[in-house]
C-alpha positions as CSV (number, residue, x, y, z in Angstrom):
1,M,102.1,112.4,81.5
2,Y,99.4,110.2,83.2
3,Q,96.2,111.4,84.8
4,E,95.6,109.7,88.2
5,S,91.9,109.3,87.4
6,D,92.7,107.4,84.2
7,I,95.1,105.1,86.1
8,R,92.5,104.5,88.7
9,E,89.9,103.5,86.1
10,L,92.4,101.2,84.4
11,L,93.2,99.6,87.7
12,I,89.6,99.0,88.3
13,E,89.2,97.4,84.9
14,T,92.1,95.0,85.7
15,C,89.9,93.6,88.5
16,Y,87.4,92.5,85.9
17,S,89.9,90.8,83.6
18,N,90.1,93.6,81.1
19,E,93.0,92.5,78.8
20,Q,93.7,95.9,77.5
21,A,93.9,97.5,80.9
22,N,96.2,94.7,82.1
23,A,98.4,95.1,79.0
24,F,98.7,98.8,79.7
25,F,100.4,98.1,83.0
26,E,102.3,95.0,81.8
27,E,104.0,97.1,79.0
28,R,105.0,99.9,81.5
29,L,106.7,98.0,84.4
30,E,109.8,100.2,84.1
31,D,108.0,103.5,83.9
32,E,108.8,105.5,87.0
33,A,106.1,108.1,86.4
34,L,103.5,105.3,86.4
35,L,105.0,103.7,89.5
36,E,104.7,107.0,91.4
37,I,101.0,107.2,90.6
38,L,100.5,103.6,91.6
39,V,102.2,104.1,94.9
40,Y,100.1,107.2,95.5
41,I,96.9,105.2,94.8
42,A,98.1,102.3,97.0
43,F,98.9,104.7,99.9
44,D,95.3,106.0,99.5
45,E,96.0,109.2,101.4
46,D,92.7,110.7,100.2
47,D,90.8,107.5,101.4
48,Y,89.2,106.7,98.0
49,G,89.2,103.0,98.9
50,G,87.7,100.6,96.3
51,D,89.4,98.4,93.8
52,A,92.1,100.7,92.5
53,P,94.4,100.7,95.6
54,M,94.0,97.0,95.9
55,A,94.8,96.4,92.2
56,S,97.8,98.7,92.4
57,G,99.5,96.1,94.5
58,D,99.3,93.6,91.6
59,Y,101.8,95.7,89.7
60,I,104.0,97.6,92.2
61,P,106.2,94.6,93.2
62,R,106.9,93.9,89.6
63,F,108.8,97.1,89.0
64,P,112.6,97.0,89.2
65,A,114.1,97.2,92.7
66,E,116.0,100.3,92.0
67,S,112.7,102.1,91.1
68,L,111.0,100.8,94.3
69,K,113.6,101.9,96.7
70,Q,112.5,105.5,96.8
71,F,109.1,104.5,98.0
72,E,110.2,102.4,101.0
73,P,108.8,104.9,103.6
74,Q,105.3,104.7,101.9
75,F,105.5,100.9,101.7
76,L,106.5,100.6,105.4
77,S,103.7,102.9,106.4
78,I,101.2,100.7,104.5
79,L,102.6,97.5,106.2
80,E,102.5,99.1,109.6
81,T,98.8,100.0,109.2
82,E,96.3,97.3,110.2
83,W,93.7,98.6,107.7
84,A,95.0,99.7,104.3
85,S,93.4,99.9,100.9
86,A,96.3,98.1,99.2
87,R,97.0,94.5,99.9
88,H,99.6,94.3,102.6
89,E,101.1,91.1,101.1
90,D,101.7,92.8,97.8
91,I,103.5,95.6,99.5
92,A,105.5,93.1,101.5
93,L,106.7,91.6,98.1
94,A,107.9,95.1,97.0
95,L,109.8,95.6,100.3
96,A,111.4,92.2,99.9
97,K,112.5,93.0,96.4
98,I,114.5,96.0,97.8
99,N,115.7,93.9,100.8
100,S,114.2,96.3,103.4
101,I,115.3,95.4,106.9
102,K,112.2,97.0,108.5
103,G,110.1,95.3,105.8
104,K,111.4,91.9,106.8
105,E,110.6,92.6,110.4
106,L,107.0,93.6,109.5
107,T,106.6,90.7,107.2
108,E,107.6,88.4,110.1
109,K,105.0,90.1,112.3
110,W,102.3,89.6,109.7
111,L,103.3,85.9,109.3
112,S,103.0,85.4,113.0
113,E,99.5,86.9,113.1
114,L,98.0,85.3,110.0
115,G,96.7,81.8,109.7
116,E,97.2,79.6,106.7
117,G,95.7,80.9,103.5
118,P,96.5,82.9,100.3
119,R,97.6,86.0,102.2
120,Y,99.9,84.0,104.4
121,E,101.4,82.3,101.4
122,K,102.2,85.6,99.7
123,F,103.8,87.0,102.9
124,K,105.8,83.7,103.1
125,Q,106.9,84.2,99.5
126,A,108.0,87.8,100.4
127,Y,109.9,86.6,103.5
128,E,111.7,83.9,101.5
129,Q,113.0,86.6,99.1
130,Y,115.2,88.1,101.7
131,E,118.8,87.2,101.5
C-alpha cells in the first residue's frame, strides 16, 4: 500500500514544517501498515540515517498501544543502542505507552545518564507514564 521511499520523503518534509506531509501522518495514526514502515525506518537497519528515522519518532508514540505492542523488540533494541537514528526519547514514549517493563528500566538508565534538557524532559515524561 505504501512505498517506503515515499514515506521517507514525507518524513523529511515534516522536518521542514510541510503542512501536507504532517497532515498525511496525522490522518493515519491508526494505520498499522504505515506504523510498520515507520518502525522499519526508525530501526534504520540499512543505515540510511538522515532526517527520516528521526522524524519517524514524532509519530510512532502517537499510535494506539495495541498497535505498538508487536514492535516492542525493535523499540527495546533502539533504546539499548547508544547511537540510533531515531530519537531515543521518542521510542521511550512508545515503550511507556505499552507499559514495557524492560522499557521502564532502560528509560531509568537514560534518565540517570542525561543532564537537564529537552531530551531529559521527554524521557521523564515517558517514565511518568508507567503505572
